[in-house]
VOGU-3710 file (C-alpha; in Angstrom, 3 decimals, decimal comma):
1> mdfssdflpl> 61,173/105,267/92,925  60,557/101,664/94,056  60,711/101,335/97,899  59,542/97,697/97,955  63,010/96,133/98,030  63,614/93,288/100,524  65,982/94,510/103,247  66,361/91,132/104,981  69,387/89,893/103,017  71,207/93,287/103,662
11> fivvglawfs> 70,353/93,245/107,356  71,675/89,656/107,693  74,966/90,552/105,966  75,498/93,981/107,717  74,591/92,426/111,123  77,309/89,764/110,606  79,727/92,428/109,421  79,166/94,277/112,689  79,579/91,073/114,763  82,803/89,939/113,065
21> piitsqiriv> 85,274/92,470/114,591  83,771/91,776/118,048  84,875/88,173/117,681  88,201/89,219/116,329  88,897/91,567/119,274  88,392/88,732/121,751  91,021/86,436/120,187  94,392/87,430/121,660  96,608/84,620/120,405  97,427/86,469/117,191
31> qipsvvfeig> 96,028/89,408/115,305  93,669/87,772/112,872  92,105/89,974/110,177  88,372/90,265/110,561  88,123/89,242/106,864  88,799/85,653/108,052  85,684/85,664/110,230  83,636/87,469/107,598  84,319/84,553/105,212  83,613/82,052/108,022
41> lgiiigpfvl> 80,312/83,737/108,860  79,455/83,746/105,137  79,942/79,992/105,078  77,676/79,544/108,085  74,728/81,440/106,520  75,367/79,866/103,102  73,580/76,948/101,444  75,848/74,278/103,025  75,141/75,154/106,696  72,131/77,314/107,754
51> nilpeseyln> 71,015/78,324/104,259  69,370/81,559/105,549  70,632/84,109/103,076  68,085/84,686/100,263  69,195/85,471/96,678  69,343/89,235/96,097  70,395/91,102/93,041  71,079/94,414/94,764  73,169/92,578/97,450  75,341/91,122/94,616
61> flglmgfvfl> 75,782/94,653/93,340  76,869/95,841/96,803  79,310/92,902/96,842  80,682/94,063/93,545  81,080/97,547/94,978  82,985/95,908/97,881  85,291/94,290/95,453  85,856/97,671/93,656  86,607/99,378/96,950  88,986/96,490/97,963
71> mflsgleinv> 91,029/97,123/94,737  90,808/100,895/95,222  92,081/100,766/98,813  94,868/98,377/97,637  95,965/101,144/95,310  95,681/103,721/98,077  98,154/101,696/100,238  100,866/102,193/97,664  103,216/105,066/98,662  103,899/106,489/95,154
81> tkvihsfprr> 106,556/108,889/96,390  108,654/106,065/97,822  108,264/103,981/94,716  109,444/106,877/92,557  112,291/107,590/94,836  113,376/103,939/94,664  114,039/104,175/90,874  117,803/103,786/90,297  119,540/107,013/89,422  123,127/105,675/89,068
91> kitwdrllkn> 124,844/102,777/87,416  123,390/99,574/88,906  125,908/97,317/90,709  124,977/94,069/92,566  125,532/95,850/95,909  123,267/98,845/94,902  120,705/96,414/93,441  120,383/94,493/96,708  119,967/97,698/98,691  117,300/99,096/96,384
101> plltgviiyi> 113,829/98,072/97,694  112,092/98,540/94,273  114,610/96,524/92,227  114,810/93,839/94,967  110,983/93,628/95,055  110,848/93,143/91,232  113,492/90,358/91,360  111,693/88,601/94,239  108,432/88,790/92,286  109,906/87,361/89,051
111> ltlllailsa> 111,594/84,563/90,931  108,326/83,865/92,836  106,404/83,782/89,449  108,870/81,314/87,951  108,592/79,044/90,999  104,816/79,459/90,893  104,778/78,136/87,266  106,866/75,133/88,308  104,552/74,574/91,275  101,528/74,663/89,059
121> lllrtiipik> 103,073/72,075/86,745  103,921/69,900/89,798  100,380/70,209/91,158  98,905/69,255/87,803  100,029/65,717/88,515  97,656/65,664/91,467  94,622/67,557/90,127  93,724/68,875/86,600  94,721/72,535/86,144  93,186/74,160/83,047
131> qiwyfaliis> 95,288/77,398/82,960  98,888/77,017/84,334  99,681/80,737/83,827  96,567/82,015/85,585  97,055/79,457/88,383  100,682/80,678/88,810  99,574/84,306/88,935  97,065/83,502/91,721  99,622/81,762/94,006  102,239/84,481/93,434
141> tsslgvimpv> 100,237/87,266/95,057  100,944/88,823/98,563  98,827/90,798/100,927  100,141/94,301/101,856  97,092/94,705/104,133  98,325/91,815/106,297  101,999/92,665/106,124  101,786/96,362/107,018  100,257/95,940/110,581  102,801/93,246/111,460
151> iknrseiqqp> 105,719/95,543/110,422  104,066/98,530/112,285  103,734/96,513/115,537  107,455/95,692/115,476  108,424/99,332/114,843  110,185/98,253/111,673  108,133/100,366/109,300  110,868/103,049/108,812  113,751/100,634/108,939  115,471/99,242/105,825
161> ygqmlimaaa> 114,180/95,780/106,566  110,540/96,916/107,011  110,840/99,101/103,881  112,151/96,110/101,863  109,199/93,972/102,936  106,625/96,693/102,232  108,077/97,459/98,811  108,168/93,729/97,929  104,580/93,380/98,810  103,633/96,550/96,991
171> vadilsillf> 105,518/95,339/93,855  103,736/91,978/94,011  100,405/93,823/94,222  101,069/96,171/91,376  102,543/93,562/88,941  99,950/90,964/89,824  97,086/93,327/89,088  98,630/94,380/85,769  99,313/90,776/84,695  95,817/89,643/85,885
181> tftisiiekg> 94,129/92,399/83,808  95,948/91,459/80,572  95,629/87,726/81,191  91,846/88,009/81,794  91,339/90,014/78,627  93,408/87,489/76,567  91,353/84,607/78,041  88,069/86,333/77,181  88,977/87,782/73,775  92,177/86,075/72,619
191> vrfevfliis> 95,162/88,066/71,354  93,175/90,704/69,526  93,272/94,476/69,095  90,644/94,889/71,919  93,219/93,590/74,471  95,368/96,609/73,916  92,479/98,984/74,788  93,621/98,388/78,374  96,291/101,001/77,584  93,415/103,522/77,551
201> lfvlffvfyq> 93,256/103,182/81,384  96,869/104,246/81,637  96,154/107,158/79,295  93,248/108,188/81,589  95,547/107,871/84,596  98,200/110,106/82,961  95,589/112,697/82,012  94,229/112,979/85,532  97,762/112,923/86,959  98,670/115,928/84,846
211> lgrilvkvnl> 95,281/117,617/85,629  95,902/117,006/89,341  99,372/118,631/89,183  97,828/121,716/87,610  94,759/121,981/89,928  96,821/121,658/93,163  98,563/124,922/92,243  95,303/126,827/91,593  94,451/128,801/94,761  90,687/128,978/93,866
221> fkrilntlsh> 90,390/125,209/93,494  92,168/124,616/96,807  89,982/127,167/98,579  86,787/125,477/97,204  88,063/122,066/98,295  88,913/123,257/101,799  85,657/125,127/102,197  83,436/122,229/101,048  85,434/119,347/102,605  83,360/119,119/105,744
231> aasqikvrgv> 79,758/118,884/106,995  77,140/118,129/104,340  79,277/118,810/101,261  82,204/116,296/101,814  83,493/117,398/98,371  86,677/115,348/98,534  84,888/112,107/99,248  82,398/112,815/96,401  85,294/113,574/94,088  87,023/110,305/95,000
241> lalillfvmv> 83,844/108,269/94,405  83,325/109,950/91,034  86,991/109,207/90,147  86,619/105,478/91,139  83,410/105,132/89,149  84,953/106,853/86,060  87,848/104,363/85,996  85,488/101,424/86,599  83,148/102,694/83,863  86,041/102,963/81,390
251> sqliktevil> 87,063/99,397/82,332  83,604/98,234/81,457  83,516/100,158/78,223  86,648/98,427/77,024  85,171/95,149/78,390  87,864/94,271/80,889  87,678/93,474/84,622  87,352/96,384/87,024  90,507/95,334/89,030  93,000/97,587/87,239
261> gaflagilis> 90,670/100,620/86,983  89,899/100,775/90,706  93,541/100,100/91,581  94,801/102,941/89,353  92,229/105,287/90,899  93,595/104,400/94,303  97,221/105,058/93,263  96,151/108,415/91,849  94,479/109,499/95,086  97,432/108,186/97,074
271> yfsdkdrstl> 99,785/110,519/95,138  97,732/113,634/95,728  96,502/113,092/99,239  99,779/113,144/101,274  98,884/116,095/103,510  95,264/115,230/103,901  95,888/111,437/103,878  94,783/110,716/107,441  91,463/112,504/107,239  90,522/111,281/103,767
281> mmkldgmghg> 91,739/107,777/104,573  89,481/107,609/107,663  86,400/108,600/105,546  87,230/106,163/102,721  88,096/103,353/105,197  84,773/103,996/106,943  82,911/103,538/103,567  84,982/100,582/102,429  85,792/98,522/105,462  82,663/99,719/107,316
291> ffipiffilv> 80,147/98,770/104,639  81,025/97,561/101,130  84,071/95,347/101,694  82,568/93,147/104,478  79,515/92,444/102,182  81,981/91,178/99,522  83,816/88,827/101,828  80,626/87,525/103,516  79,227/86,716/100,106  82,443/85,079/99,117
301> gakidlavfq> 82,013/82,735/102,134  78,334/82,207/101,353  79,108/81,115/97,805  81,949/78,596/98,788  81,161/75,168/97,424  81,822/72,849/100,374  80,521/69,876/98,320  83,904/69,622/96,613  85,317/68,060/99,863  83,350/64,914/99,205
311> eagqllifli> 86,262/64,011/96,862  88,472/64,099/99,977  91,280/61,843/98,787  93,158/63,756/96,019  91,893/67,172/97,218  93,453/66,725/100,650  96,799/65,919/99,037  96,407/68,941/96,746  95,557/71,285/99,693  98,640/70,175/101,805
321> sllvllflik> 100,971/70,380/98,798  99,599/73,810/97,817  99,978/75,190/101,351  103,690/74,073/101,485  104,313/75,532/98,031  102,640/78,895/98,939  105,298/79,396/101,592  108,246/77,974/99,589  107,715/80,151/96,484  108,056/83,292/98,622
331> alpsmiwirl> 110,681/82,060/101,063  113,213/80,874/98,540  113,469/84,156/96,545  113,730/86,177/99,826  117,102/84,428/100,473  118,728/87,239/98,431  118,300/89,349/101,566  120,774/87,077/103,561  123,730/89,362/102,726  121,861/92,471/104,056
341> fgwrkalsgg> 119,885/91,124/107,058  121,133/87,584/107,810  119,389/84,276/107,151  116,887/84,598/110,049  115,432/87,877/108,821  115,574/86,834/105,200  113,576/83,611/105,945  111,070/85,353/108,225  110,545/88,046/105,595  109,835/85,505/102,903
351> illssrlsli> 107,310/83,785/105,251  105,552/87,047/105,991  105,325/87,756/102,244  103,540/84,409/101,977  100,450/85,845/103,608  97,709/86,139/100,978  94,175/87,421/101,412  92,264/89,971/99,467  93,886/89,707/95,972  94,052/85,871/95,900
361> iaaaavglnl> 90,337/85,674/96,795  89,372/88,265/94,264  91,480/86,583/91,502  90,064/83,232/92,339  86,463/84,596/92,180  87,279/86,100/88,663  88,927/82,772/87,588  85,842/80,771/88,672  83,598/83,113/86,576  85,919/82,673/83,596
371> gvitpamnts> 85,914/78,884/84,021  89,753/78,683/84,298  89,627/77,285/87,843  87,252/74,803/89,274  84,943/75,292/92,336  87,289/72,937/94,215  90,284/75,154/93,459  88,355/78,298/94,334  87,329/76,848/97,735  90,958/75,719/98,326
381> fillavltci> 92,353/79,146/97,556  89,983/80,845/99,964  90,721/78,314/102,790  94,513/78,534/102,210  94,384/82,345/102,078  92,871/82,295/105,502  95,503/79,826/106,795  98,470/81,820/105,390  97,301/85,126/106,892  97,081/83,402/110,256
391> lapllfnqit> 100,271/81,308/110,083  102,550/83,830/108,294  102,570/86,504/111,077  102,920/83,883/113,743  105,902/82,237/112,108  107,460/85,633/111,251  107,385/86,697/114,905  108,609/83,352/116,073  111,655/83,263/113,692  112,578/86,909/113,979
401> gkgkgeeeki> 112,341/87,039/117,708  111,905/90,113/119,877  115,425/91,423/119,631  116,598/93,262/122,781  119,246/95,499/121,271  121,061/98,364/122,915  119,496/101,357/124,712  117,898/103,747/122,196  120,102/106,852/121,349  119,268/110,107/119,757
411> fiiggggrgv> 121,826/111,695/117,512  121,428/115,513/117,359  123,243/117,146/114,467  124,023/120,826/115,301  125,172/122,131/118,691  123,128/125,351/118,504  120,432/126,520/120,948  117,777/124,119/119,707  120,053/121,135/119,708  121,294/121,849/123,310
421> flaknlkmhn> 117,714/122,495/124,499  116,561/119,170/123,057  119,516/117,290/124,541  118,662/118,725/127,998  114,977/117,786/127,696  115,912/114,252/126,578  118,198/113,913/129,549  115,143/114,603/131,828  113,500/111,575/130,116  116,525/109,472/130,788
431> kqsiiidlkk> 117,256/109,223/127,102  120,832/109,104/125,791  121,668/111,822/123,262  124,818/112,587/121,234  125,355/116,034/119,695  127,521/116,111/116,534  129,036/119,586/115,719  131,533/120,915/113,271  133,162/123,161/115,785  135,601/121,420/118,202
441> ekadslnlkg> 135,426/124,231/120,824  131,609/123,883/120,856  131,753/120,125/121,369  134,326/120,529/124,197  132,210/123,163/125,853  129,145/120,938/125,807  131,019/117,981/127,214  132,185/120,145/130,176  128,495/120,943/130,811  127,596/117,229/131,028
451> ikaihgnatd> 126,099/116,973/127,568  127,701/114,259/125,400  129,014/115,855/122,185  131,485/114,848/119,533  133,446/116,990/117,018  132,923/115,884/113,447  131,136/116,262/110,089  127,544/114,835/110,210  128,065/113,473/106,656  130,964/111,225/107,785
461> igiykkyhln> 129,308/107,759/107,980  132,233/106,526/110,189  130,938/108,587/113,173  127,622/106,618/113,219  129,363/103,274/112,882  131,821/104,231/115,650  129,022/105,180/118,093  126,922/102,094/117,054  123,946/103,579/115,330  121,052/101,067/115,618
471> pgdyivilth> 117,929/100,856/113,484  115,798/102,040/116,430  117,909/105,143/117,031  116,781/108,628/116,017  118,812/111,213/114,016  117,541/114,786/114,550  119,033/117,353/112,061  119,089/120,881/113,506  121,698/122,900/111,548  121,123/126,555/110,662
481> seqrnyhiaq> 120,704/125,781/106,965  117,645/123,974/105,567  119,503/122,874/102,466  122,374/121,472/104,603  119,706/119,672/106,597  118,436/118,102/103,451  121,942/117,348/102,188  122,771/115,478/105,417  119,459/113,624/105,486  119,974/112,473/101,906
491> ilreklkhgn> 123,416/111,098/102,591  122,208/109,236/105,731  119,224/107,773/103,759  121,313/106,706/100,806  124,448/105,415/102,561  123,062/104,125/105,834  119,421/103,360/104,727  118,432/104,721/108,187  114,742/105,230/108,789  114,236/107,396/111,911
501> iiscankkev> 115,368/110,817/110,675  113,661/114,136/111,690  114,638/117,494/110,285  113,388/121,047/110,456  112,136/122,793/107,276  109,999/125,904/106,669  110,249/126,118/102,881  107,737/124,023/100,993  110,252/122,797/98,375  112,606/121,503/101,142
511> vnqldqigve> 109,601/119,810/102,920  108,752/118,122/99,627  112,395/117,019/99,097  112,636/115,531/102,641  109,242/113,792/102,141  110,520/112,172/98,845  113,480/110,563/100,616  111,298/109,393/103,565  112,465/111,953/106,228  109,960/113,326/108,597
521> sldgaqviat> 110,033/117,172/108,630  108,986/119,680/111,259  107,808/123,203/110,343  109,246/125,498/112,924  106,867/128,312/112,024  103,897/125,987/112,466  105,095/124,767/115,886  105,466/128,389/117,074  102,002/129,296/115,685  100,468/126,299/117,524
531> aieniifrpa> 102,219/127,307/120,741  100,911/130,881/120,415  97,420/129,554/119,730  97,580/127,473/122,899  98,706/130,524/124,963  95,757/132,532/123,595  92,998/129,935/123,875  94,396/127,551/126,589  96,733/129,772/128,701  96,363/127,963/132,027
541> tyhtlfesfe> 96,825/124,460/130,489  99,783/125,532/128,445  101,617/127,304/131,291  100,895/124,378/133,671  102,325/121,792/131,219  105,261/123,967/130,241  106,299/124,792/133,829  105,879/121,241/135,132  107,734/119,709/132,133  110,736/118,693/134,128
551> sfnveiiqvq> 108,565/116,776/136,652  105,951/115,191/134,413  105,927/113,185/131,257  103,493/111,827/128,625  104,123/108,420/127,065  102,278/105,844/124,908  102,658/102,217/126,318  101,454/99,142/124,496  99,765/96,500/126,671  101,937/93,356/126,362
561> nkavsnhqik> 101,353/91,849/129,794  98,728/89,034/129,351  98,084/89,240/133,118  96,641/92,752/132,609  94,594/91,952/129,495  90,835/91,561/130,196  91,190/93,236/133,610  89,221/96,345/134,517  91,390/99,472/134,927  90,076/99,909/138,569
571> eipfhqdgsi> 91,382/96,414/139,480  95,009/97,396/138,865  96,815/99,426/141,574  98,642/102,043/139,494  100,977/104,693/140,914  99,066/107,624/142,522  101,204/110,271/140,737  100,007/109,143/137,229  96,833/108,842/135,247  95,605/107,195/132,020
581> mminrdgeyf> 94,544/109,851/129,547  93,454/107,838/126,453  93,507/104,375/124,958  94,064/103,639/121,263  92,364/100,338/120,283  92,485/99,257/116,613  93,082/102,854/115,542  90,243/104,387/117,595  90,891/106,652/120,588  88,632/106,799/123,630
591> iphgddyfhy> 88,807/108,180/127,153  88,824/105,224/129,584  86,937/104,826/132,867  87,519/102,544/135,836  84,995/99,962/134,495  86,721/99,688/131,062  88,861/96,654/130,333  92,424/96,529/128,983  92,960/94,479/125,834  96,217/92,937/124,726
601> gdkvvvfgrf> 97,802/95,324/122,134  96,017/98,418/123,490  98,175/101,624/123,158  97,755/103,488/126,412  98,478/107,243/126,686  99,696/107,907/130,313  100,624/111,103/132,062  102,560/111,540/135,371  105,759/111,800/137,157  108,652/109,669/136,052
611> saikdfklkl> 108,231/107,150/138,888  104,562/106,761/137,827  105,534/106,231/134,174  107,964/103,514/135,220  105,179/101,839/137,255  102,841/101,965/134,225  105,487/100,317/132,041  106,118/97,622/134,603  102,452/96,685/134,934  101,308/97,164/131,320
621> vgesqkql> 104,362/95,657/129,560  105,046/93,257/132,365  107,958/90,890/133,024  107,144/87,724/131,095  103,644/86,979/132,382  104,296/88,459/135,857  101,066/88,224/137,939  99,454/91,361/139,332
//
């Protein structure tokens, strides 16, 4: 084995990859992906600025692995269950079509692609474009990785509007990658038999899908996986890597780009990793975003040809025109959402879909290698991708607005012991709850006890409209029948498209049914087992928390007060009856100390009396830039 490799190029790139998120975290105007800075840092160390990155064959290979991981993680972001559930099962009418996220996403993508072709023809009058179709494919992409965090931050991810945006971005990713793969093969080989060998990737996908369905039912296989998933074995991570490389190897054998192979491997893992998704995702994210993917983006920046800007005249007109068109071709098709969400949300949704990053850069890099786009176009696509992923979230939040809405309500279906107990506990937290029960005498009895209850059938949509069900409200289904729970949840999801639904389920088949329609399920047996475990291993803590429940509360509060940001915790006079337990920053939890600083967007876990919680909210959320 040769140990004489030069590690300097790798050290430079990994050092910059480590430095990039530090810069990103200090910029509080808008959440800018660290990818933007990785590309910028690549430009700085490239030949047109400092020229300090030596040529390295193994570094180029690691960059290719970053590209493979990028496509794999794009596939992993696709929620296969929700895509399958979105397939129409009844006769399609215009109203049902508009409310179906999958069909709407397909329509928006087709309209976007048609407008992209027209845009490419228009831009050809400014600058020569060799391949109109490939150019149109590049500009019709979206970035699910940019869109998802924006939707999450606005708590829209389970709402019909958020689901529409996510599905539209997912459809754009899936169809773009499929079309790119076939287009690249046709450009390289022409319309020949070899092009149809791409189908072998789908055959491989189907084989492993069927194999996976069999293996997940084999107890021995599951036991081996669980036993060897930790410590030195990491069998699941090794298996995922083997699967990625198998799909990539098959892609190379049929002489096509690795984009589709890696993407299909990601979709496959996404389908089979629902229960273990968080743990496996953290490990794969660590490998991808922690090492391989930053190398790819830094090398993209280092290889940008800035010399093209010497032809500043026509190129500047091309850049400005392309930037405007990148927003228009997404914003115009999204107007079909006006009937559902109003013009403001339809327009802002189209603008958010205009954010492009990973896929447009990857496709431009492949196009440059194929010779179908020029170095000037490649540089333009990279710079405009950076601009769109900065401007799109800013414009989206500006147009959509904060939206004050009514006070959050919790609808509890079922006036049994669990429902009443939950209503009482919610009342301690000053949360408004409404119990819906089939028995009139039960509802009347609860009203006499000071618990708001209504007599009615939970499947009657009119009840929710009468009591002004808002997108942010929760519906908790607690009837005595698991099948009835599922039936009610299904009706509410189909007719109201409501997102925040929670139900109890102990049977695995009911849990799977609820998961398929996007309803969060709670296993009562598991909750009881966890409580008993806490009594056995942590009796003092458990009894203290349980007995003091009426006086104390735990909440997660996001730092939105800019007057608090960049201040040390010890500088802020918080209420004496409360304490900060943890802080979640960029997905990582840590236990804070007095010398630690708050950052804008931090999610702070606080514990204390209700007066203390109110004080935490006042100071961390703030009242429009109120000074400390």
